[in-house]
N, C-alpha and C positions, 0 to 999 in steps of 0.2 A: 071650827076647822081643826082637823087632826094634825098632830105633829108628823113630820115626814120620817120614815125609818132611815137608818144609816145603812145603805146597801151598796153593793158593788154593781158594776155594769152587767156582770153575768147574771146576777140575781134579778136585775130589772128586765133583762131579755127574757128570762123564764117567765116572769109575771106578764109581760106583754104578749108572749107566745100563748099563754093560757087564755088571753082575750082574743086571739085570732090573728095577731101579727106574725109575719114570717120574715126571717132574714133574707133579704134580696141579694145583698152583697156585702163584702167587707172592704172598706177603703184602705189605703196605704197607711193611714194614721191610726188604724185599729178601731175605727168607728163602724159599728154594725148598722147597716141601713135596713130598717124594717118597714114592711108594707102590709096593710090589711085590705083585702078585697072590699071594695065599696067605700073605703075611707080615702078622702082626698089628700091627706098629708103623709109624708114619710117621716119616720123617726130616725134620728141619727144618735145611737147610743154609744158613748165612749166606753171602750173596754180596755183598760190598762192594768192587766193583772187583777189583783184583788183590791185595787184602790177604791175607796168609798167615793160615790158620786157627790158632788157638791149639791147642797139643798136647792139652789136656784136652778141648776141643770135638771135635777130630778123633777122638780115642780113643773118646769117648762115641758118636759117630755110627757108628764102626766096630763097636762092641759092640752097638749097637741094630740094626744091619743083619744081625747074625748071622755076620759074617765075622771071620776072625782078621786080625791086622796083616799077616801074610805073604800071605794071599789078597788083601787089599786092595792091597798093593804090587804084586802080580802083575797086578791089573786096571789099574794106572796105565800099564803098558807097552803 
């Protein structure tokens, strides 16, 4: 299992967007709600400036997206 990168919510949104997710809306608490056509789950990515996402939060988002950590890291590049 690969180590998770230390990234911000903005960087995570760019990676998920590269996989086909799109921002549906932004909640009052600065969470970007993302949806991918044909994917049953929504992703709620916290974006609080350039604050780094906690590892558990990032791992949960990656799992919910249906990606592996390796696939996600490849989308960051």
